[in-house]
KEZAVEX-746136 format. One record per atom (N, C-alpha, C): residue in three letters; x, y, z. Coordinates in steps of 0.05 Angstrom, whole numbers, padded with zeros to 5 digits, always signed. Atoms other than C-alpha are relative to their C-alpha. Layout:
alaXYZ;...
***
This chain:
met-00029+00009+00002;met+00760-02992-01681;met+00017+00024-00004;thr-00017-00027+00006;thr+00818-02940-01675;thr+00018-00006-00029;thr-00012+00004+00025;thr+00851-02930-01741;thr+00034+00005+00006;leu-00030+00006-00007;leu+00929-02936-01746;leu+00001+00031+00005;ala-00006-00026-00002;ala+00929-02859-01753;ala-00007+00010+00028;gly+00008-00003-00030;gly+00890-02854-01688;gly+00012-00008+00018;leu-00020+00011-00020;leu+00932-02897-01651;leu+00022+00016-00001;gln-00028-00012+00002;gln+00993-02864-01672;gln-00003+00028+00015;arg+00005-00026-00009;arg+00961-02799-01649;arg+00001-00001+00033;gln+00004+00011-00027;gln+00944-02832-01581;gln+00031-00001+00011;met-00027+00004-00008;met+01016-02857-01575;met+00019+00024+00001;gln-00017-00029-00004;gln+01043-02785-01588;gln-00010+00013+00024;ala+00012-00015-00023;ala+00996-02756-01540;ala+00013-00012+00029;his-00012+00013-00023;his+01024-02806-01487;his+00027+00007+00003;val-00028-00007-00003;val+01095-02793-01501;val+00008+00025+00007;leu-00011-00027-00003;leu+01093-02719-01504;leu-00016+00007+00025;arg+00013-00011-00021;arg+01038-02707-01449;arg-00008-00023+00019;glu+00009+00023-00021;glu+01026-02778-01411;glu-00026+00000-00001;asp+00023+00002+00003;asp+00958-02775-01442;asp-00008-00033+00002;ser+00007+00031-00005;ser+00925-02844-01416;ser-00020-00009-00022;ser+00018+00013+00021;ser+00880-02854-01484;ser+00014-00023-00011;ala-00016+00024+00015;ala+00933-02902-01512;ala-00002-00026+00018;leu+00000+00026-00019;leu+00929-02950-01450;leu-00016-00021-00009;asp+00017+00026+00005;asp+00873-02992-01473;asp+00009-00010-00025;ala-00010+00014+00024;ala+00910-03005-01537;ala+00024-00015+00003;val-00028+00015-00007;val+00972-03036-01504;val-00009-00023+00014;val+00005+00028-00010;val+00969-03110-01483;val+00022+00001+00022;ala-00021+00008-00022;ala+01002-03121-01416;ala+00013-00027-00001;ser-00015+00027+00002;ser+01053-03177-01411;ser+00004-00007+00031;ala-00007+00011-00032;ala+01075-03220-01348;ala+00016+00018+00015;asp-00022-00016-00015;asp+01133-03170-01337;asp-00007+00030+00001;ala+00006-00023-00003;ala+01099-03105-01346;ala-00033+00005-00011;asp+00027-00008+00005;asp+01029-03072-01348;asp+00003+00017-00024;ala+00004-00021+00023;ala+01007-03022-01404;ala+00015+00020+00006;gly-00015-00027-00007;gly+01031-02962-01367;gly+00029-00006-00002;arg-00030+00000+00002;arg+01100-02989-01357;arg+00010-00002-00024;arg-00010+00005+00026;arg+01107-03014-01425;arg-00007+00026-00017;leu+00002-00028+00011;leu+01082-02944-01453;leu+00023+00020+00009;gly-00029-00017-00010;gly+01137-02913-01404;gly+00024-00003-00010;ile-00029+00003+00013;ile+01191-02939-01439;ile+00006+00016-00024;tyr-00003-00020+00021;tyr+01178-02898-01500;tyr-00003+00029+00009;thr-00001-00027-00010;thr+01160-02836-01456;thr+00027+00003+00011;his-00026-00005-00011;his+01223-02842-01423;his+00025+00001-00024;ala-00016+00001+00023;ala+01263-02858-01487;ala-00002+00024-00017;tyr+00005-00025+00013;tyr+01234-02796-01520;tyr+00018+00020+00013;arg-00013-00025-00015;arg+01260-02750-01464;arg+00032-00005+00004;ala-00027+00005-00004;ala+01326-02788-01456;ala+00013+00011-00028;arg-00012-00013+00027;arg+01338-02774-01530;arg+00007+00030-00003;leu-00005-00028+00000;leu+01325-02702-01528;leu+00021+00011+00018;leu-00018-00008-00020;leu+01367-02694-01466;leu+00026-00008-00009;gly-00029+00008+00009;gly+01425-02729-01495;gly+00005+00021-00027;val-00005-00020+00022;val+01418-02681-01560;val+00011+00024+00015;leu-00005-00024-00013;leu+01420-02621-01518;leu+00030-00003+00019;arg-00026+00003-00011;arg+01480-02646-01476;arg+00023+00004-00018;asn-00019+00000+00022;asn+01519-02657-01538;asn+00006+00023-00017;asp-00003-00026+00013;asp+01501-02590-01569;asp+00008+00022+00012;phe-00009-00024-00015;phe+01515-02548-01512;phe+00016-00005+00022;pro-00020+00008-00021;pro+01574-02569-01474;pro+00010+00025+00016;gly-00006-00026-00014;gly+01592-02497-01457;gly-00019+00008+00020;leu+00020-00010-00021;leu+01529-02485-01425;leu-00003-00020+00026;arg+00000+00019-00021;arg+01535-02550-01384;arg+00024+00008+00017;ala-00025-00011-00018;ala+01604-02523-01358;ala-00008+00026+00014;leu+00004-00026-00009;leu+01580-02454-01347;leu-00027-00003+00022;ala+00021+00003-00016;ala+01511-02476-01310;ala+00004-00018+00020;gly-00007+00021-00019;gly+01542-02536-01273;gly-00021-00024-00012;glu+00015+00027+00011;glu+01514-02611-01288;glu-00028+00001+00011;asp+00029+00003-00016;asp+01455-02607-01239;asp-00018+00022-00013;glu+00018-00023+00008;glu+01430-02539-01262;glu-00003-00003-00030;phe+00004+00009+00027;phe+01442-02558-01336;phe-00027-00019+00002;glu+00017+00020+00004;glu+01401-02617-01327;glu-00029+00007+00008;arg+00023-00007-00001;arg+01343-02582-01296;arg-00009+00021-00024;leu+00001-00019+00027;leu+01345-02526-01353;leu-00011-00022-00022;ala+00008+00016+00024;ala+01346-02583-01403;ala-00024-00013+00004;arg+00022+00018-00010;arg+01291-02626-01367;arg-00030+00023-00005;ala+00022-00020+00003;ala+01245-02559-01369;ala-00004+00006-00025;tyr+00004-00012+00027;tyr+01257-02541-01438;tyr-00010-00031-00016;val+00010+00024+00013;val+01240-02617-01461;val-00029+00001+00006;glu+00027+00002-00008;glu+01175-02608-01424;glu-00017+00023-00015;ala+00012-00025+00007;ala+01158-02542-01449;ala+00000+00001-00032;ala-00003-00007+00026;ala+01181-02547-01525;ala+00005-00030-00016;pro-00003+00023+00012;pro+01164-02613-01555;pro+00014+00002-00028;ser-00011-00003+00024;ser+01204-02630-01619;ser-00018+00004-00023;thr+00016-00006+00022;thr+01174-02603-01682;thr+00011-00007-00026;his-00016+00004+00027;his+01224-02623-01735;his+00006-00031-00001;ala-00004+00035+00005;ala+01235-02693-01763;ala+00030-00006+00009;asn-00029+00003+00000;asn+01314-02681-01757;asn+00002+00009+00028;val+00000-00011-00027;val+01327-02677-01679;val+00027+00019-00001;arg-00024-00019+00004;arg+01394-02637-01700;arg-00012+00032+00008;trp+00008-00026-00003;trp+01349-02575-01697;trp-00016+00007+00025;tyr+00016+00001-00024;tyr+01317-02590-01630;tyr+00009+00026+00018;gly-00008-00018-00019;gly+01358-02540-01590;gly+00001+00031-00011;ala-00002-00028+00013;ala+01341-02479-01637;ala-00012+00020+00020;arg+00013-00020-00016;arg+01299-02446-01580;arg+00008-00001+00029;leu-00014+00001-00024;leu+01342-02464-01523;leu+00010+00028+00013;ala-00008-00030-00013;ala+01374-02392-01515;ala-00022+00017+00004;ala+00028-00015-00005;ala+01304-02358-01518;ala-00015-00008+00024;phe+00016+00012-00025;phe+01277-02407-01466;phe+00017+00010+00023;ala-00017-00010-00020;ala+01337-02392-01421;ala-00003+00029+00007;arg-00002-00030-00009;arg+01331-02319-01428;arg-00030+00009+00010;glu+00026-00008-00007;glu+01253-02320-01417;glu-00012-00013+00026;arg+00013+00013-00018;arg+01240-02370-01365;arg+00015-00001+00025;ala-00013+00003-00031;ala+01254-02367-01290;ala+00003-00028+00009;pro-00024-00014-00009;pro+01301-02384-01256;pro+00024+00012-00014;trp-00030-00003+00018;trp+01351-02385-01311;trp-00003+00028-00012;ser-00001-00028+00014;ser+01326-02314-01337;ser+00012+00020+00016;thr-00017-00019-00017;thr+01364-02285-01278;thr+00026-00001-00005;arg-00029+00000+00005;arg+01427-02308-01304;arg+00000+00003-00034;ala-00005-00007+00027;ala+01437-02277-01375;ala+00024-00012-00014;glu-00023+00014+00009;glu+01502-02313-01386;glu-00007-00026-00012;leu+00007+00029+00008;leu+01466-02380-01396;leu-00015+00007-00030;ala+00015-00009+00027;ala+01421-02350-01455;ala+00024+00004-00019;glu-00022-00007+00021;glu+01485-02317-01486;glu+00018-00024-00009;met-00012+00019+00009;met+01520-02381-01484;met-00010-00022-00022;ala+00020+00015+00015;ala+01465-02420-01510;ala-00001+00009-00031;gly+00005-00008+00029;gly+01458-02375-01570;gly+00028+00000-00015;leu-00026+00000+00010;leu+01537-02373-01579;leu+00002-00029-00017;glu-00004+00028+00010;glu+01536-02452-01586;glu-00018-00008-00023;trp+00017+00006+00021;trp+01476-02454-01629;trp+00011+00013-00027;lys-00012-00009+00021;lys+01514-02409-01678;lys+00026-00015-00006;leu-00018+00022+00002;leu+01571-02457-01675;leu-00008-00017-00017;gly+00010+00020+00014;gly+01531-02511-01695;gly-00009+00008-00028;leu+00010-00011+00026;leu+01497-02468-01754;leu+00026+00007-00018;ala-00027-00005+00017;ala+01569-02453-01779;ala+00009-00026-00007;phe-00006+00027+00009;phe+01585-02526-01782;phe-00017-00015-00019;asp+00017+00017+00021;asp+01524-02547-01819;asp-00008+00015-00022;ala+00008-00015+00022;ala+01523-02490-01867;ala+00008-00013-00029;ala-00008+00012+00027;ala+01524-02508-01942;ala+00029+00009-00009;asp-00025+00000+00013;asp+01587-02521-01977;asp+00001+00026-00017;gln-00002-00020+00020;gln+01609-02456-02013;gln+00031+00009-00005;ala-00029-00004+00004;ala+01675-02435-02049;ala+00004+00027+00012;ser-00008-00022-00008;ser+01713-02376-02023;ser+00015+00019-00020;val-00015-00016+00019;val+01745-02319-02062;val+00029+00001+00007;glu-00028-00001-00008;glu+01817-02317-02073;glu+00012+00030-00005;phe-00009-00031-00004;phe+01854-02251-02057;phe+00011+00009-00028;ala-00008-00008+00029;ala+01887-02253-02127;ala-00021+00010-00019;ala+00023-00008+00022;ala+01820-02245-02163;ala-00008+00025+00008;leu+00008-00026-00005;leu+01801-02182-02122;leu+00023+00019-00005;ala-00022-00017+00007;ala+01870-02152-02130;ala+00004+00005-00028;ala-00005-00007+00029;ala+01863-02157-02204;ala-00024+00018-00011;leu+00024-00020+00006;leu+01799-02112-02205;leu+00014+00023-00011;pro-00004-00028+00006;pro+01805-02048-02240;pro+00000+00022+00025;pro+00004-00018-00020;pro+01812-01990-02191;pro-00028+00015+00000;ala+00026-00016+00006;ala+01748-01957-02220;ala-00022-00017+00012;asp+00019+00018-00008;asp+01709-02022-02197;asp-00001+00004+00036;trp-00001+00004-00027;trp+01726-02014-02122;trp-00018+00020+00018;pro+00016-00019-00016;pro+01685-01955-02095;pro-00030-00013+00000;thr+00028+00011+00005;thr+01618-01992-02120;thr+00001-00034+00009;leu-00009+00027-00004;leu+01646-02063-02101;leu-00021-00011+00024;arg+00011+00010-00024;arg+01599-02107-02054;arg+00007-00026+00001;leu-00003+00028-00008;leu+01617-02169-02021;leu-00021-00017+00010;thr+00021+00019-00008;thr+01578-02233-02008;thr+00016-00019+00019;leu-00012+00015-00021;leu+01595-02265-01942;leu-00005-00031-00002;his+00002+00029+00006;his+01606-02340-01938;his-00025-00012+00018;ala+00024+00014-00011;ala+01543-02381-01919;ala+00004-00008+00029;ser-00004+00008-00029;ser+01579-02406-01853;ser+00002+00021+00018;leu-00008-00024-00015;leu+01591-02339-01826;leu-00024+00008+00016;gln+00028-00007-00012;gln+01551-02325-01766;gln+00018+00023+00027;arg-00011-00022-00019;arg+01560-02261-01716;arg-00016+00000+00019;ala+00014-00010-00025;ala+01542-02239-01649;ala+00014+00020+00014;arg-00009-00024-00017;arg+01549-02186-01595;arg+00005-00015+00026;leu-00004+00013-00027;leu+01580-02217-01528;leu+00000+00022+00018;thr-00008-00015-00024;thr+01576-02185-01460;thr+00018-00016+00017;arg-00016+00015-00021;arg+01615-02237-01425;arg+00017-00017-00014;asn-00016+00019+00011;asn+01670-02286-01440;asn-00007-00026-00005;val+00007+00030+00005;val+01629-02343-01460;val+00014-00011-00024;asp-00014+00016+00023;asp+01670-02355-01523;asp+00023-00013+00013;ala-00028+00017-00012;ala+01732-02369-01478;ala-00006-00023+00016;ile+00013+00024-00012;ile+01692-02415-01434;ile-00004-00022-00019;arg+00008+00023+00020;arg+01668-02457-01497;arg+00026-00009-00010;arg-00020+00008+00011;arg+01737-02454-01526;arg+00018-00015+00021;ala-00015+00014-00018;ala+01769-02482-01462;ala-00012-00027+00000;val+00012+00028+00001;val+01719-02538-01459;val+00001-00019-00025;asp-00004+00019+00028;asp+01730-02560-01532;asp+00032-00009+00003;arg-00027+00011+00001;arg+01805-02561-01514;arg+00007-00013+00022;glu-00005+00019-00028;glu+01793-02597-01446;glu+00022+00018+00020;glu-00017-00016-00017;glu+01828-02543-01410;glu-00016+00010+00025;ala+00012-00015-00023;ala+01812-02506-01342;ala-00017+00020-00014;val+00020-00018+00006;val+01749-02470-01354;val+00004+00032+00018;pro-00002-00034-00015;pro+01761-02390-01337;pro-00026+00006+00011;ala+00023-00013-00013;ala+01716-02353-01292;ala-00014+00018-00016;leu+00018-00019+00017;leu+01659-02317-01322;leu+00006+00032+00005;glu-00010-00029-00001;glu+01677-02244-01334;glu-00016+00017-00014;pro+00014-00017+00019;pro+01636-02188-01360;pro+00019+00019-00015;phe-00016-00021+00014;phe+01664-02142-01412;phe-00012+00029+00006;ala+00004-00025-00003;ala+01667-02068-01402;ala-00023+00013-00019;ser+00021-00006+00018;ser+01623-02059-01467;ser-00003-00029-00019;pro+00006+00023+00019;pro+01591-02113-01516;pro+00023+00000-00019;gln-00020+00007+00019;gln+01645-02144-01561;gln-00017-00015-00023;gly+00011+00014+00020;gly+01633-02168-01632;gly+00016-00028+00001;trp-00006+00030+00000;trp+01640-02243-01644;trp-00005-00015-00028;val+00007+00009+00029;val+01645-02286-01708;val+00009-00028+00002;thr-00008+00027+00006;thr+01648-02360-01726;thr-00006-00009-00028;trp-00002+00011+00026;trp+01659-02396-01791;trp+00012-00023-00004;arg-00014+00028+00005;arg+01679-02461-01819;arg+00020+00006-00023;arg-00022-00003+00018;arg+01744-02467-01856;arg+00012-00032+00001;asp-00013+00028+00006;asp+01768-02537-01883;asp-00008-00018+00022;ser+00014+00019-00017;ser+01716-02573-01841;ser+00004+00004+00031;ile-00002-00008-00026;ile+01733-02538-01780;ile-00009+00026+00006;val+00016-00026-00007;val+01691-02489-01745;val+00022+00017+00022;arg-00016-00022-00021;arg+01732-02427-01713;arg-00013+00022+00004;his+00010-00028-00008;his+01714-02367-01676;his+00017+00019+00013;arg-00022-00020-00013;arg+01745-02304-01651;arg-00018+00027+00002;arg+00014-00017-00005;arg+01725-02242-01625;arg+00012+00029-00023;leu-00005-00020+00024;leu+01723-02174-01671;leu+00006+00027+00015;asp-00005-00029-00009;asp+01752-02104-01656;asp-00027+00016-00008;asp+00022-00016+00004;asp+01699-02053-01655;asp-00003+00011-00029;asp+00001-00013+00026;asp+01717-02021-01723;asp-00006-00023-00020;glu+00007+00020+00019;glu+01718-02092-01756;glu-00027-00009+00004;ala+00028+00003-00004;ala+01651-02111-01725;ala-00021+00015-00016;ala+00014-00017+00014;ala+01620-02050-01754;ala+00004+00000-00031;ala-00007+00006+00031;ala+01654-02060-01823;ala-00013-00027-00010;leu+00014+00025+00008;leu+01630-02132-01823;leu-00034+00005+00000;asp+00027-00006+00001;asp+01559-02109-01808;asp-00012+00016-00024;ala+00009-00018+00025;ala+01557-02059-01863;ala+00004-00018-00023;val-00004+00019+00024;val+01581-02112-01915;val-00026-00017+00003;ala+00019+00018-00004;ala+01530-02159-01886;ala-00027+00015-00009;gln+00023-00016+00007;gln+01476-02104-01902;gln+00002+00012-00027;gly+00002-00005+00028;gly+01498-02096-01973;gly+00018+00028-00004;ala-00017-00023+00007;ala+01545-02038-01963;ala+00022+00000-00020;thr-00024+00002+00019;thr+01596-02019-02017;thr+00024+00006+00014;phe-00027-00007-00011;phe+01670-02015-02006;phe+00004+00027+00005;ala-00004-00029-00008;ala+01667-01941-02005;ala-00021+00006+00024;asp+00015+00001-00025;asp+01610-01948-01952;asp+00012-00009+00023;leu-00016+00012-00022;leu+01656-01990-01912;leu+00022+00015+00010;cys-00020-00019-00010;cys+01712-01938-01913;cys-00011+00022+00016;thr+00013-00021-00013;thr+01662-01887-01890;thr-00011-00010+00027;his+00003+00014-00025;his+01645-01933-01832;his+00022+00003+00017;leu-00026-00002-00014;leu+01716-01939-01815;leu+00012+00027+00009;cys-00012-00026-00010;cys+01726-01864-01808;cys-00008+00008+00024;arg+00006-00004-00025;arg+01690-01869-01741;arg+00026-00005+00022;trp-00020+00012-00014;trp+01753-01901-01715;trp+00030+00007-00009;his-00024-00007+00016;his+01809-01879-01763;his+00001+00028-00010;ala-00004-00022+00020;ala+01837-01814-01793;ala-00001-00006-00027;pro+00009+00005+00029;pro+01818-01807-01864;pro+00026-00011-00016;glu-00022+00012+00016;glu+01890-01824-01887;glu+00008-00024+00006;ala-00009+00028-00007;ala+01892-01886-01850;ala-00023-00021-00008;val+00023+00015+00004;val+01823-01912-01873;val+00006-00023-00018;ala-00001+00022+00023;ala+01844-01946-01937;ala+00019-00023+00009;ala-00016+00022-00008;ala+01899-01985-01907;ala-00012-00018+00017;arg+00015+00016-00018;arg+01858-02010-01849;arg-00023-00018-00014;ala+00019+00018+00013;ala+01803-02026-01902;ala+00013-00028-00013;ala-00018+00017+00014;ala+01857-02065-01942;ala+00005-00025+00016;thr-00007+00021-00017;thr+01880-02103-01881;thr-00022-00015+00011;leu+00019+00010-00010;leu+01812-02121-01858;leu-00008-00023-00024;leu+00008+00016+00025;leu+01794-02145-01929;leu+00016-00023-00007;arg-00015+00025+00007;arg+01853-02189-01937;arg-00004-00022+00019;arg+00002+00021-00022;arg+01847-02226-01870;arg-00030-00012-00006;trp+00027+00012+00006;trp+01772-02238-01890;trp+00000-00019-00021;val-00004+00015+00019;val+01793-02266-01953;val+00013-00026+00007;glu-00018+00025-00011;glu+01846-02310-01922;glu-00013-00018+00016;asp+00016+00021-00013;asp+01799-02338-01873;asp-00024-00008-00014;gly+00024+00014+00016;gly+01749-02355-01926;gly-00027+00010+00003;trp+00027-00013-00008;trp+01696-02305-01904;trp-00014+00011-00026;ile+00012-00011+00025;ile+01683-02277-01976;ile-00005-00019-00019;ala+00010+00020+00020;ala+01641-02321-02023;ala-00002+00014-00026;gly+00001-00008+00027;gly+01634-02272-02080;gly+00004+00035+00001;tyr-00003-00025+00003;tyr+01638-02203-02103;tyr-00013+00013-00024;ala+00011-00014+00026;ala+01609-02152-02154;ala-00002+00029+00003;pro+00004-00028-00004;pro+01605-02076-02169;pro-00027+00000+00001;ala+00027-00005-00005;ala+01541-02050-02148;ala-00017+00004-00027;gly+00018+00002+00026;gly+01483-02058-02197;gly+00005-00024-00016;glu-00006+00026+00015;glu+01510-02123-02223;glu-00014-00022+00013;
***
């Protein structure tokens, strides 16, 4: 006699791989044989995952087109069975799949869009975290600033874009006409974050992207200013650093701060 656990494994094998070992355990009815009855679950599993991908990647759908997105999503469902109890995380590998699997690997913009949209989701789902007020930073003694290290908010996600996929996704969100795909002359920094339960995103100037990368890697405020010297004259660096920091604080990007060593 098949144990409950054994039967569950057989059902899973049928749903994932259409393995026939579970057929003998299913009783046929007047309306459907065992294969048809099991097929209901096989279809429902795939339909649910396809629905999740359609919901999580609207920009990819717009960029690829409905038919091509459907082919990509179905190929992903067949190649990547769900491994997490929460279906929210099912699309985590879609960007890598599109980047590596022909014929979609010939269209690098698809993987770039999928990666961007996954980061939007991560920003939305990030843990709640308080942000620093600018008055608290302004009250620090001048001697603390050179060794000051900043902690970025948990929702902050960064990327480097080679095409205007962010503009395409924004148009989809706003139900506006989708712009044509355009490559950038050089990669551009991009950031997304959550503020007041709303996910926002924007591109970064080159100096801001480098400064933000430095902060994420544990740079001090003095290190940040050194990075900015690549783009600005020494006498302009302090003002640019202050401008960036104020904007980051006002946007809620800074969750904490401390002098180095604390």
